[in-house]
N, C-alpha and C positions, 0 to 999 in steps of 0.2 A: 534493516529494511522490513517493512510490514508486508506480509504476504496475504494475498487474497485467498480465502478458504472457499472452495466450491464443493457442493454436494453432488457426487456422481451417482446417479440412480443405477439400480440393478437391471432394469428392464429396458428394452427397445421395442420400437414399433413393429408389430406384426401386421400382416395384411390379409386380404380378401377371405374372410370367413363369413359366408352369406347365409342368413337364416331363411330356411324354406319350410313353411308350415304346410302340413299335409292334410288335405280334406278329401276323404274317400266317399263317394256316393255310389250306391248299387242300384241297378234297375232289374237285375235278374230275380225271378221269383223262386226258383228252386234249384237251378243248375249251377255248377261250378263255372266261374269265368276266369279268363287270363287277361291281365292288364299290365301296363307299364307304369310303375309308381316309384317315387323316391323312397330310399330305404330309411331316411330319417334326417333330422336336423341336429347338429352337434356343435358344441363350442370346445375348443382346445386351449387349455390353460396351462402354461408352463410353470413348474414348481422348481425353482433354482436350487433350493437347499436339499431336495430329495432326488434331483436329476431325473425327473420324469414329467410327463404331460398328463393332466387329468382330462378325461373326455366326458362332457356333460350333455345328456339328452335334454334338449330345450323343451321338448313336449312335456316332460315330467320334472324338469329341473333337478335331476339326480345325476351323480357321477356313476357312469356305467363301466369305465375302464381307466387304467393308468398304464401308460406306455413308457418304458425305460428308454432314455435317450442319452445324450452326452452330458458333460459337466456344465452346471449352471445354465440351463436353457432359458432363453428370453423371448426373442421374436418368434411368432408363429404365422404361417400363411398357408391357406388351403388353395389347391389348384382349382381353376374355374370348373373343370369337369368333376370335382369332388373326389377324385380317386387317390390323390396324394396330399400329404401335409408336410410342409417344410418347416423345420425347427432350427433356429440359430442357437448353437451351444457356445456361450461366450468363453468359458474357461477351457474348452476343448478346441477352440478355433476351427469348428467345422459345422456342417449342417446335416441334421438327420432327416431322412426321407421316410415318412410313414405311409404304409398302405392302409387306407381307411377301411377296406373290406375285412382285414384281419387285425388291425391295430398293432402291426408289427413294423419295426424298422427294416427296410429293404435295401437301403444304401446310406453311406456316409460320405459327404463331400468336403474335403479340406478347403478352407478359405483363408482370409486374413486374420489378424489378431483381434480378439474380443469382438466377434460378430454379434450385433444386437438386432437392428432392424432387418426385416425381410419382406419382400413383395414379389408377387407373380404377375406377369403381363396378362392382359385379357385373353390372348390366344393360348395361354398356358405353355408357351415355348421357352420362356426365359424367367429366371429367378434373380432378383437383385438383392444383394446382401451388404448392409453397411458395416464395415469393419472399423470399430471405434479407434483402437490403438494403431491401426495401420493408416488411418486417414484416407481410406479408399473404399470403393464398392466393387465387390466381386460379381461377375455375371455368369450364371450357371445355365448350361444347355440342359433342359429337362429330359431330352431324348437320351442323352448319354451320361447325365449326371457328372459332367465335367465343367470346370471353369474355363470359359472361352475368352474372357476379357477381364481386365482390371482397370477401373477408372479412378484416377486421383481426384479427391474432393477436398473439402475444408477439414478443420481440426475436429476430431472426435465426432464423426457422423453417427447419428442415432436413428431418428425417424426416416422412413422412406415410403414413398407412395407413387403409384403409376396412374397416369391419366386414363380416363375411360376409353379414349381412342387408341391407346397403346403406343403413343408416339413419344411421350416424355416421362422422365422419372424426376421427382422432386426429393432432394435429400436435405434433411435438417442437420446442420453442423453445430453441435453444442459448443465446441471450443472456439469457433470463429464467428459466432453470432450472425450466421447467414444461411441462405438456401442456395444449393447448387442445382442447376437444371441440366439433365443429361438427355441427349438425343438418342433414342433407342436404336435407330437405324445405324448410326455411326459409333455409338457408345463413346461420345465425346461430350464434354461440358460446353454448353452453348450460352449459358447465362449465370450470373450470380446476383442474388437479391439480399441486401442487408435487411435484417429484421431486429427483433428485440434481443435481450440478453438470454443466453442459454436456451436456444430453441430445442424442443424435444419432439412432440407429436406433430405430424403433418397429415392433412387430409385434403383430397381434391373433391370439389363439388360434382354432383352427378352430371351436370352439363359441361364440365371441364373448364368453365370460365373463371373460377375462383379457386385459390388454394388457401387453406386456413392453417396457421402455424401457432403452436402453443409455446410462448416464451416464458420459461419457468421462472427466471429471476427478474423478469419485468412485470410479472403478474398480469399479462395481457395476451391478446390474440392478434397477430398480424394477418391482414386480408390482402392476398396478392392477386392482381389481375394477370391471368396467364397470357393474354394477348400481348401485353407490354412488359410483363415480368417486373412490375413495380408494386409497391405497397400502397394501396388506396385507402385503407382504414386501419385503425387500431382500436380494439375493444377491451376495456378493463374487465378482468374476471377475478377469481379468488387467488389464494396464495399457492405458488408453485404449481401452475397448470401443467400437466403432463400429457394426458390423452385428449384427443379431439376427434369428433365424428359428426357426420352430416346425415340428416334424414333423406330418404330416397327422393322426395319431391324437392329437396334443396332449400326448404323454407326455414329449417331450424338447425342450429349447431350446438352440440353438447360438449362440454369441456370438463374433464376430471381435474379437480383442484386438490393436489396431493397434500398441501399444507393446511387446507381449510376443512377437509373431510366433507366436501360437498361437490355438487355438479352445477355449473352455470349453464343456463339455456339462453342462447342468442337467437334473436329474430334476424335471419339472413338479409331481409329486405331493409330493415331500419338499422341493423348493426347495433342493437341495444339488447342488454340482458333483461329478459322478461320474467325469469324465474330462477330460484336457487333451490336445489333439492339436496337435503342432508342424506348422506349415505354412510358407509362404514369408515373405518380408520384408513388413512393414507390411500384414497382412491387413485389408481395408477392409469388404467386404461378404460376406454368407453367405446361401445359399438351400438349401432342401431340395426334392428331387424329390417329385412328388405320390404316388409309390408308397412313399415313406418309406424308400427303400433307400440313397440317396446324399445327400451334402452337397457343394455347390460353394462354394469360398472364393476370392474375388478378392484376389490379393496385389499391392498397389499398388507395393511396392518391388522385387519380383523379376519384375514384368511377366508374371505367369502366373496360372493358376487351378488350385487344388488340389482334387482329388476325394477325398472321404472315404467309406468304407464304414460305414454307420450300425451294422450288426450288430457289427462288430469295432472301429470307430473307428480304422481303419488308413487311411493314404494309399494310394490305388490308382492314381492317374493325375495327370499335370500337363500343362496345356494352355498353350502359349506364345501370347500375344496382343500387343496394341500396347503402346507405352511409357507408363508411368504411368497404367495403365488404371483405370477405376472400375466397380464393380458393387455396388449398395447396395440392399437390400431383396430382394423376390422376383424374381430376374432370370433365371428359366428359363421359357420360354414354349411354349405349344401352338399350332401353326399351324392354319389352317382345314382343314375336311374337304372333300375333293373327290372326284368320281367319276373313277376310273381303270380302265384295262383291264389285267387281269393275265393274262399268258400262263402256261400250265402250266409249272412248274419241274421239269425233268428232272434226275436225278442224273448226276454226272460221276465216273467211277471213276478212282482214282489211289492209289498207295501207295509206300512206300519200305521198305527194310530196313537194319539196322545193318551187315550184311555181305552180300556176294553170293557169296563163296566161302570155303572153309576146309576143315579136316580133321575127319573124323568122330571122336566125335560132335560135330556142329555145331549150336549153339543160335542161332536167328535171331529177332530181335525185329522184327516187322512193324508198321508204323505207317500207319494209314489217312490218306490225304490227299484223300479224295473230297469232293465238294461236293454239298449238297442230299440227302444220303443219310439214311435212317432205319433201314435193315437192311443187314447185311453177311453174306456167305458166302464163306469162304476155302477153296480147294482147294490143298493144299500139294504135290501132284504125287507123293506117295508112298502114296496111298490113304487119307489122312486129311484131315479138314477141321475148320473151326471157324466159329462164328457170333459170336465176340467181335469187337469193333471193332479192337483192337490186340493180336492174339495173339502169344504166344511159342511157337515150334515147334523141336523138336530132331530133326535128321536123323542117324540112327544108322548108316547105311551110305553108302558112296560112290556117286556117280552125279550126273547132270545132271537137275534137277527143274524142271518148269514150274509156277510158282505163279500162281494166278488168283484175283482178288477180283471178286465180283459184288455190286453194291450196288443198292438199290431204294428207291423211295418210292411214294406213292400214284399218281404219274403215269407210272412206268415203271421200267426197269432199265438198268444199264450194267456193263461188265466190262473188266478190264485184266489182262494177263499179264506176268510177268517170269521170270527164271531164277536158280536157286541151284546152284552147282557144289560138290560135296562130294568130297574126296579123303581117302585114308588117309595119316597122317603125324603129324608133331610138332604140338604145340599152339602156337598163336600166343602171343607174349609179352604181358604186362600192363604197360603203360607207367606210369611214375611218376617223379617227380623232386623235387628241392628246390633252393633258391638262397639265396645269402648275399652281400651284404645284399639286402633287397628294397625298400629306400627310401633316398633320399639326394639330393644335389644333382647338377646337370649334370656330365657326365664321370664318371658312376657306373660303376665296374667291378663286375660281378656274376659270381660263380662258380656255375655250374650243375652239379648232381651227378645223374647217372642212377641211379635206384633201381628200374628196371624188373625184373620177374621173368620167368622163362621163357627165360633165356639168349639175349637178342637178339644179333644179329651186326652190325647196322648201325643208325644213328640219323639222324633228320632233325629239327633244332631250328628253330623259328620264334620270333624274339625280339619280334615285335610292332611293329618299326620298319622293316619291309621287308627285313631281313637274315635269314640263316639259317646253319646250321652242320651238318656231318656228324660232328663230334667226339663222343665218348661223354660227356665232361665239359668242355664249352666254357667259356671266359671271354669275356664280352661287355661292351663299353662303350656306355652310352647317352649320346648327345651333346645331346639335346633334352629339355626338360621335358615330362611327360605321364604318363598311366597306360597301361601296356603289358600285353597278354595274351601269355602264353608257352605254347607247345605243343611236344610232342616225339612223334614216331612211332618206335616201336621195331620192328624186323623180325627174323624168323628164317625158317627153312625152313617153319615151320608157318603163317606169315602175319604179320600186323602188329597192333599195338595203339597207340592214341593217347590222349593226355590233354592238356587245355587248362585253364589257370588264368587266368581273366579278371581284368583290372585287378590283376595280380600284382605288377608292378614299378611303384613310384611314384618319379618323378624330378621334383624341384623346381628352379626357376631361382635360388633363394636370395634372391629379392627379395620383401619384404613389400609388400602393397597399401597405398595411402595411406589416411588418415582425413580425410574431407572436412570442412571448416569454413569459415565466412566471416563477414564483418561488413559493415555498410553505413554510409555517411556520415550518413544520416538515414533514419528509418523512417516519418515522417509529414510531411504538409504539403499545401499547396494545389496543384492542377493549374495549369500543367504542373510536375511535380516531377522535378528532376534528382537522381539518386542515383548515387554512386560505390560500387562493390562491391569489397571487398578479399578475396582468397583467403588463408585462414589454415590451409589444409590441411597436415597433416604427412605424412611419408613420401615426400617428393620427387616429387610428381606431375609428369608430363610433358605432360599435356593436360587441358583443362577443358571442361565443357559446362554453361552456365548456362541456366535457364528462368525468365523474369522474371514469369510469371503472367498476362501479357496476350497470350499467343500468340506472343511473340518469344523469341529465344534468342541466345547468343553463345558463342564458343569462346576469347575472350580470357581471360587469367589474372585481370586486374583490370579488368573492364569498367565503363563508365558508361552509364546508361540513363535515358531520359526517359519518365515516365508522363504521358500526355496526358488521361486520363479518371479521374474519381473512382471509387474502389472499394477493396476489400481484395485484395491480391495475394499469392499464395504463391510463395516463392522456393525454387529447388532448384539445387544444384550437384553435379555428378558429376565427381570427380577420378580420373584414371587414371595408372598407370605399368605397367611390365613385370610387376609382381606382381599386378595386378588393378585393381579400381575400388571406389570408395566414394561414397555419395550422402548429402548432408545436405539436409533439406527443412524450411523454416520456414513454417507455415501462417498466412495473414493477416499476414505480416511487414511489408509496406508498406501504409500507409493513406493514400490520396490523397483529399482533400476537394474 
């Protein structure tokens, strides 16, 4: 008998993490004021292999904290008031409750087997948790942190989402290829909707009229009419779509395609894909900021989060987080509002110029570096001034000039001065150069050719590897692999000119990265199950890192591992050599009964 092989993912849908961008404006001139403001906007990313949650400040796109939780955390949901975060720990069969003020776990609630998806009702009173191996949904009372009901659903429930009116819950059943609809008032299943193969992510439109379901093995999105609970459209997307999110105005749907390493953008009105945005490896989850300007994509394989500008569908930032991290559903959250004291923000004056001396006529580009300024006034020292922020000014006669910038805001003013020295004489050269070749293997000999104008009399080259030369046309050997920036400064009696070419020289080590692959002596059996794993990677790897799916790992090439508990375990192997690394992941590969 030929068996069907399914890929069971590590992560499940998390819920309501809402991005709240803070804009503070002050009208006080000198006194301290007290105001009520949000404390910040954060994203909570579950790291299954390290059993913690990374906290990302979305204002700076940096990780500010890591919170230890249960084993193999997956789904994450932030309470509507922003005071609590609920984390579904699949291997611990429980939910961790995090206090956002302290980033500490304050409670742990036992639920069903292998909880993945988690969602909070709009009133914050109930939490719904999809228990994959129990084929049911746990209902938690947030006031007592107790399970008050258990609702039977389809096979292997993963994604879970609550309607905006708080009346219904939609659960994606990966194993039975359908969506169950739960009435929140009675906690009973009121409808079942057949969709595509292996549904994962589920998201409800802001007006509550449509539900979008990511069918991972059908490579498409099912669109459900919530009034009739029927599929009204199917939209083809990339390979293995997992996460799905909708813009606040309901006009666009973003889909994370795990197998294509990209995000599909769907026009909700026409139900057509209008754009495809390349992101990191194995994108798992996707979320839209509440202001509808950005999309955050969690890349499982490249251990980072991609940030997409919705207006242009361009990638604008990448945030490094934990290894093999998960973010599934609406994973951006608004923290609670608190009373804080705001001191008046005074301006701080500062500026720079591209040159500080030269020959007349001397054109100087001034750049404002001030902080907290709303107005600018420049005095160039020659009887002229400007109110532009970054003015260009030309000095036509020689002399020493005092340049002063005065900046202000509603709270006060500040000033800073510097000096420009102008002489009569020759013009400074304009630096330029070329090189050949600009790429190759280690021990790469590169010939550099000076192409500066203005008759320079001396040169200073910087090759990007800590070495330099004063030759006009030097030859340099690069002994290590890397990307190198090259710059030259050309000088004459009139001054100097510089030019830098970033990542200009590419040097490779000549070694290709391996391609990870493996097999197992057996993939199913009763506990305790002993499994021998065999490395089948190509490309001569020199080191290995195995993750057995139960919180343990190994660096042996061909390890043996014993599974002591029943469950479905995902295997991952990362093979490394001097040329790089490669990862092979098999979801639900080992089944222990």
